[in-house]
GUVEX-946800 format. One record per residue (C-alpha): residue in one letter; x, y, z. Coordinates in steps of 0.25 Angstrom, whole numbers, plus 2048, in hexadecimal, padded with zeros to 3 digits. Last residue first. Example, Ala and Ser with C-alpha at 12.3 -4.5 7.8 and 13.67 -1.06 7.14 Angstrom:
! GUVEX-946800
S8377FC81D
A8317EE81F
This chain:
! GUVEX-946800
N4607838DD
L45F7878EC
E4627968EF
V46A79D8F9
Q46A7AC8F9
F4767B48F5
D46F7BE8EC
D4757B78DF
S4717AA8E5
L4797A08ED
L4757928E9
L4717858F0
V4717798E7
G4657708E7
E45C7678EF
V44F7678F7
L4487728EF
S43A7758F5
E4387828EE
P43978A8FB
H445782900
T44377C90E
T44876E90D
F45676E906
G45C760907
K46575F8FB
L4717678F6
K4787688E8
S48576F8EA
T48577D8F0
K48578B8E9
G48B7998E8
K4997938E8
L49F79A8F5
V49379C8FD
L48B7908F9
D4977878F9
L49A78C907
L48B78990B
Q48D77B906
K49A77990D
D49477F91A
S488775919
I47A779916
K46E77491F
K462773916
G454779919
F45578390D
I463787911
D467785920
F47678A922
S47179891E
I4787A1915
K47A7B0917
F47E7BD910
G4787CA915
C4847D3911
N4827DE91B
K47E7D7928
F4847CA923
D4937D0924
S4987C3928
C4907BD91C
G4887B1920
V4887A2923
A47B79D92A
T475796936
K47F797941
G4887A193A
K4937A0931
I49B7AC92C
L49E7B191D
N4A97BA919
H4A77C9915
E4A97CF908
K4A37C78FD
C4967CE900
K48D7C28FB
P4977B68FA
C49C7B8909
K4AA7B5909
T4AE7A790F
E4BA7A7919
E4B17A8926
W4A879D920
T4B3793920
Q4B778C913
L4B577D915
E4C1774917
K4C476B90B
K4C375C90E
V4CF756907
A4CB74F8FA
P4C87418F9
E4D273B8EF
R4CC73C8E1
K4C47338D8
K4C57378CA
K4B973F8C5
E4B07398BB
V4AE7428AF
V49F7468AD
K49D74889E
E49675489A
E48B751890
E48F754882
Q48775E87B
L48575886D
M48D75E861
I487765856
V48E763848
K48D76C83C
G48676C82F
K484777825
G47677881E
D47076F813
V46A76581D
V465770826
K45E77881C
K45876C815
T453767822
L44D774827
E44577681A
T43F76881B
V43C76A82A
M434777826
Q42D77181B
I428765823
L42476E82E
E41B776825
E415769820
K41276582E
F40B772831
Q402771825
N3FE763829
A3FA767836
E3F1772830
Y3EE77F838
E3E278683E
G3DD779845
S3DF77E853
E3EA774856
I3F0776848
K3F178584B
R3F8782858
L402779850
K404785847
L40778F852
E40F785859
W41778184D
E41A790849
G41E793858
T427787858
L42E78B84C
E42F79A851
P43579585E
S442794856
K44C789855
L447782849
L44278E842
E450795843
D45678A839
E46578B83C
I465780846
T47477E849
D475789854
I46978285B
L47077585B
Q47D77B85F
I47778186B
G47077486F
T47C76C86E
Q484776876
T47A775881
A46E77F883
I46D783892
L46078289A
N4627898A8
K45D7848B5
R46A77F8B9
K47177C8AC
K4687748A4
E46B76E896
I467771888
Y46976A87A
Q46C75D881
R462755879
K45B751886
F45B75F88C
L45576587F
T44A75A880
E44775D88F
I44576C88A
I43B76787F
N43475D889
A431769892
R42B771886
T422766881
S41576888A
P415777889
R41777687A
G423779872
I42A787870
G420792873
N41178E875
N40B79A87B
K4157A5879
L41979E86C
L40B7A0866
E40B7AF869
R4197B0863
L4157A8857
E40A7B2854
E4137BE856
D41E7B984D
E42C7BD853
V4307B285B
Q43A7B1866
K4307B6872
G4277AB86C
A42F7A0873
T4257A287F
E423794883
M43178F880
A43779B887
R42E798893
L43378A893
L44178F891
T43F79989D
A43B78D8A7
E4457838A1
T45078D8A4
Y455796899
P46279D89B
K4617AC89F
P4647B7896
P4727BD899
S4737C78A5
T4787D58A5
K4817D88B1
G47E7E18BD
Q4847EC8C5
H47B7F48CE
I4818028D2
M47B80A8DE
P4748168E2
D4708188F1
H4658238F2
P4638318F8
G4558378F6
T44A83D8ED
E43B83D8ED
G4358428E0
A42B8378DE
V4278318EB
F42C8238EF
E4248198F8
P42D80D8FB
I4318028F2
T4337F48F8
Q43E7EC8F0
E4397E08E8
E43B7E58DA
E44A7E88DE
K44C7DA8E3
D4467D48D6
K44F7DD8CE
E45B7D88D5
K4577C98D5
D4547C98C6
A44F7BB8C2
P4477BB8CF
E4487AE8D8
E43B7A88DA
K4347AA8E8
A43179D8EF
D42279B8EF
K41A79F8FB
A4137AB8F4
Y4107A38E8
V4017A38E9
A4017B18EF
R4077B68E1
W3F97B58DC
G3F47C18E3
P4007C78EA
E3FA7D48ED
L4037E18EE
I40F7DA8E9
Q41A7E58E8
R4237E98DC
G42E7F38DD
S4357FC8D2
T4418048D1
K4458108C9
F4518198C6
P4538258BC
I46182B8BB
T46083B8BA
G46383F8C8
V45F8328D0
K45282E8CB
G4458268D0
E43A81D8CB
V4328148D4
L4298098CE
T4218018D8
N4197F58D3
S40D7F08DC
I4087E28DB
K3FB7DB8DB
C3FC7CC8D8
E3F07C78D0
P3E57C08D7
Y3E67B18DA
F3DF7A78D0
V3EC7A58C8
S3F47A28D5
I3EC7958D8
F3F078F8CA
R3FF7948CB
K3FF78E8D9
A3FA7808D5
I40377F8C8
L4107828D0
D40C7798DB
Y40976E8D2
V41776F8CC
L41D76F8DB
K4147638DE
E41975C8D2
E42775E8D5
R4267598E3
S41F74C8DE
L41074B8E0
N40B7408EA
Q40674A8F4
S3F974C8ED
P3F67568E2
T3E775C8E2
V3DE7588D7
E3D67658D4
T3DF7678C8
P3EB7718C8
I3ED77B8BC
I3F577A8AF
A3F07848A5
H3E478089C
H3E4776891
D3E2775882
T3E3784880
V3DF78D88B
K3E279C888
A3D479F882
D3CD79888D
D3D27A2898
F3D279F8A7
V3DF7A48AE
A3E27B28A9
K3D37B48A5
S3D07B38B4
K3C57AB8BB
P3C87AF8CA
I3C47A38D4
P3B87A78DC
A3BB7AD8E9
E3C17A78F6
L3C779C8EF
L3D37A38EA
P3D77A78F8
A3D77988FC
I3E07948F0
L3ED7988F6
E3EB791904
Q3E47868FD
Y3F17828F5
F3F27738FA
Y3E37718F8
M3E37738E9
K3D576E8E8
R3CE77B8EB
L3D67818DF
I3D17768D5
G3C37798D9
E3C47888D8
I3CA7868CA
K3BF77D8C4
P3B57888C0
Y3C078F8B8
L3C47838B0
S3BA7878A5
E3C27948A2
S3CE78C89D
L3DB78F8A5
Y3E77978A0
T3F67958A0
T3F678D893
D40178488D
V3FD777893
R40476A895
P3FF7698A4
Y3F17638A4
T3EB7668B1
V3F17648BF
H3F075A8CB
K3EA74F8C2
K3F67458C5
E3F87458B6
Y3F97548B6
L4037548C2
S40C74A8BA
Q40B7538AE
I40F75F8B7
Y41B7588BC
K4207528AF
L41E7608A8
T4267678B4
S43175C8B1
D4327608A2
A43276F8A5
S43E76D8AE
Y43B76F8BD
G44477A8C3
Y43A77C8CF
K43578B8CD
K43A78F8C0
N4397818B9
A42B77F8C0
E42678D8BB
V42B78B8AD
Q42577D8AC
L4187828B1
G41778E8A7
T41A78489C
L40F77B8A0
D4057868A1
F40378B8AF
L3F97968B4
R3FD7A48B2
L4047AD8BD
N3FA7B78C3
K3FC7C58BE
E4047CF8C6
K3FC7DC8C9
G3FF7EA8C9
E4007F68D3
K4098028CF
I41180A8D8
E4198168D3
F42481F8D8
S42A8298CF
V4378328CE
I43D82F8DC
E44B8368DD
F4588318E2
P46383C8E5
N46F83E8DC
V47E83E8E0
K47F82F8E1
L47782C8D5
Y4828338CC
E48D82B8D2
L48581E8D0
G4838228C1
K4928248C0
E4948178C6
A48B8108BC
R4928178B0
D49F8118B5
L4998048B8
T4968028A9
K48A7FD8A1
L47F8058A9
R4717FF8A8
D4678088A1
I4608128AA
A4558118B5
A45E8118C1
N4598068CA
F45380A8D8
I4558028E5
V44C8058F0
D4518088FE
R44C8178FE
Y4558198F2
K45F80E8ED
T4668108E0
K4698098D3
L47280B8C7
E4747FF8BE
W4817F98B9
Y4847EF8AE
E48D7E38AB
E48B7DC89E
T48A7CD89B
N48C7C988D
F4817BF888
A4857B687D
E4857AA885
I4777AD88B
E4717B187D
K4777A4878
Q47079C883
R4637A2880
Q46479F872
V468790875
L45C78F87E
M452795874
A45878C869
L456780872
T447783873
P446786864
T44C778862
Q44477086C
V436775866
R437771857
G44276685A
I450764856
S45975985C
L467758858
V46C74A859
V47B74985C
K487741856
N48573F847
G48A74E845
G47E75484B
F47D75F841
K47775B834
K47274D839
T46C752846
F46775F840
L45E757836
R45A74C83E
T455755849
A44F75E83F
N447753838
I44274C844
G43F75884D
L439760842
L43075683B
W42D74F849
D42975C850
G420760844
I419752845
A417753854
R412761853
A40875E847
N40375284F
G40075B85B
A3F9765852
L3F175A84C
Y3ED755859
L3E876285E
N3E1764851
K3D9757853
Y3D575B862
D3C675D85F
E3C6751856
A3C9749863
P3BA74C867
K3B9752875
L3B774B882
N3AF75488C
Q3AA74A897
F3B7743896
G3BF750899
E3B67538A5
K3B87458AB
I3C77478A9
A3C87558AF
E3C07508BB
E3C97448BD
T3D574D8BD
L3DE74B8B1
S3DF75A8AD
S3DD7628A0
I3D4759898
W3D175688A
L3CB748887
R3CA746878
Q3C073D870
I3C4733865
P3BA72B85C
K3C171E858
N3CA71D84C
C3D771A853
K3E271584B
A3EB712857
K3F671A852
Q3EC726850
L3E772485E
V3F5725863
W3F973185B
R3EC73885F
Q3EF73586E
I3FD73B86E
L3F9747865
E3EE74B86E
G3F774A87A
E401753873
Q3F775E86F
G3F175E87D
A3E7757886
D3EF74B88A
G3E873F884
C3DA73A888
N3D6737879
I3C973087B
V3C7725871
E3B971F86D
D3B371186A
C3BF70986F
E3C56FC86A
E3CF70085F
V3D470C868
L3D6702873
R3DE6F986B
E3E7704866
I3E870A874
V3ED6FC87A
K3F76FB86E
F3FC709871
Q3FF70587F
N4076F987B
E40F701870
V41270C87A
G417702885
K4206FB87A
N426709876
P42870D867
I42071A867
L41471785E
K41471D850
I40F729849
G41072D83B
F41373A834
N40F739825
N41873D819
P42473C823
I42E748822
I43C745825
P445751821
L44F74B820
L45473F819
F461746815
L466748824
N464739827
W461735835
S45F726834
K45271F836
Y44C72882B
Q44F71E820
P446714827
G43A71C823
Y42E72382A
D42F71C837
H43E720836
P43A72E838
E43272C845
K42372A846
L41B73484E
T41972F85C
C40E727863
L40C722871
H40F730876
G40A732885
F40972588B
T3FC721884
W3EF71E88C
T3E371588E
V3D5717893
C3CA70D88F
Y3BC712892
G3AE70C893
N3AE70C8A2
G3BB7058A3
E3C970389E
M3D77078A0
Y3E3706896
G3F0700893
Q3ED6F2898
K3E06F389F
P3DC6FA8AC
T3CD6FB8AF
T3CA7098B5
A3C37108A9
G3BA7188B2
L3BB7248A9
V3C272D8B4
K3CC7218B8
A3CF71F8A9
I3D272E8A7
D3DC72E8B3
R3E27208AF
A3E47258A1
V3EB7328A6
S3F57288AE
P3F771F8A1
K3FB72B899
E3F573288C
A3E772E88D
I3DF726883
C3D0723887
L3C971887F
K3B9718880
M3B370A87F
């Protein structure tokens, strides 16, 4: 009998169905010479400090560092886990051969090996390695089983990672808690979470230390095109006004006019981090939520294995691409043009050298049915459109650069025009994203007529006043990217290259790290922004050892773990180096000065006393309400909208019907006077299918739903 062990009951059912093991038993399926059983993710974990000696049960500064001679594993203390392990243990004893059907990745390898180790397995072991759970992929995988020995280094790297995280996490957390927690708070330190928190704290300090400065720029309008003075920003209004006077008495002259045609490359296929970033930017989903949605889509067989860090496909996949595209019925309008010719085989998509354990996330030939949740449908749509778009031609653009001058002051402007949309056609119906710099975007979109070098004429000069902006706080999207490309903060070239690909943490763990920081109350969310709490800031300020809070630590670990994976580095040597580091860190902190860090307290909600019903206040009339845009004229109410009484010049107007919802006078007044409404429900025509939220008045006086 052959024993297959999967990582989840649902995956075991899919495998059992393909193998013909259809008889259900207690904790496994049986039939056709196979038994198919499962774990629930981790059944085993590394032993805890008190398992090595009762003295470690209490946290004592002078018993640190805790360094076991041999790291042991134990079952997770849970009745269900214990019962399932007994089933696996018995089946391992009875079988002739084991087939490891765990998740095809470092963590999946570790989970299964620990279970087999605990079950004292001495039977031959084969490895199933697949990138999707479709029937075809499972059959193909069983035809190409590999010896477990081929994946030994993958296990050694996973085991070394777990031991390293234990050594640092257990010792540093106890060390900092006892030294700085004042017996009131646990201060959690981790190899990945601490440098991530340090990045957030650093950004926050940069924002707080930033001094906003006013500046003035000279602009002019010539033949309905806005030109910007190509000089440094002016620091005083006086200088700007002198410049304006100079511009008024001199004509505008075109110095050069140049049109260059270029191409805009296709977007890359998604790896997990890229998908989490896009879902956060577009739909506000947290990294953790996106991981749950994509995992569900994978288990429903609609997409390939999600926990990947590559944006390329294996060359062997090329023959299957057309078949997958033909099965994506919902997108046939976009796919039809691709099927008129052979699918292009570009090195930007297919490259074996860039594929590690798995290829990028793409749809499978199993078309989603209507029973997906709204969130799953939106995440699938992101993956499907990205997959289709990589086979479209590049987008052809024309860049126009015009240089001019007024007297001795140089001016320039540029414009960009799409000549052939290429891959952008796939996204033509999507709602346009808000540009970060509206002013700049507006100018880039201006249509530029034909100019001739040497032509001159009258122009309308003006002064533009602006303010310098502090760095932007991190959102989940920008934090994920920073975790992925933490190499920007690292000097060493080899580390930097590695960090570009692996950064802080692995694609599969980054979401969990962010959630851990929330749970520990080290960070909080304000609208979309991630903000470090006082506890988080104090903790980072207290850690003097730069290695603990720097991406370099993670970079060095990742480099060595990759080398263990490829057989170029000894796992034991890695462990010894960590033991030395933890020992030195302990001595430094124990001998150093102490102070107490206080935990961020949650704001207490004070129950308000019941009051007498207030007398209903009369609403302010529109005729006595100033227009928020021009601030000169009052508003007037029409049949379908409220607008400025000087609408012809000002252009301000708000409809009574917004995104398919009728808005009351009170809600409209809130929008005009406060810039936002309370939370509203019942929107039916929002371009991103939002049904509830707060209406906001943007900087350019457009209504947005947030």
